[in-house]
C-alpha positions in Angstrom: -105.3 -105.3 -112.8 -103.3 -106.6 -110.3 -102.6 -103.6 -108.1 -106.5 -103.1 -108.4 -107.1 -106.7 -106.2 -104.2 -106.2 -104.2 -106.3 -102.9 -103.7 -103.0 -101.6 -101.8 -102.4 -104.2 -99.4 -106.1 -103.9 -98.4 -107.7 -106.8 -100.2 -108.3 -109.5 -98.0 -110.4 -107.1 -95.8 -112.2 -105.9 -98.6 -112.7 -109.4 -100.8 -113.9 -110.9 -97.4 -116.3 -108.0 -96.9 -117.4 -108.1 -100.6 -118.1 -112.1 -99.5 -119.7 -111.3 -96.1 -122.3 -108.6 -98.2 -122.8 -111.7 -101.1 -123.3 -114.1 -98.1 -125.5 -112.1 -96.2 -127.7 -111.2 -99.8 -128.3 -114.9 -100.6 -129.4 -115.4 -97.4 -132.0 -112.4 -97.4 -133.6 -113.8 -101.0 -133.3 -117.4 -100.1 -134.8 -117.7 -96.6 -138.0 -116.2 -97.3 -137.7 -118.0 -100.7 -137.9 -120.9 -98.5 -140.6 -119.8 -96.0 -142.9 -119.6 -98.5 -143.1 -122.8 -100.3 -142.7 -124.7 -96.9 -145.4 -122.9 -96.0 -147.5 -123.6 -99.2 -147.1 -126.8 -98.9 -147.9 -126.8 -95.0 -151.1 -124.8 -95.4 -152.0 -127.3 -98.8 -151.8 -130.2 -95.5 -154.4 -128.5 -93.5 -156.9 -128.2 -96.4 -156.9 -131.6 -97.8 -157.2 -133.0 -94.0 -159.9 -130.4 -94.2 -161.3 -131.5 -97.3 -161.2 -135.4 -96.0 -163.2 -134.4 -92.7 -166.1 -132.7 -93.9 -168.5 -135.0 -94.8 -170.5 -135.4 -98.0 
């Protein structure tokens, strides 16, 4: 198991590559979710503003 984690002397490069890839995957998932939530909030605010401007 130790040899596996050591990766034949290339552990730093291998594990840092895994870390960078994992971070990129997290960003690829989180950023669009946050943008979607922000858009929904903004569209809700615009819709509420338009509802207030309509004459009864």
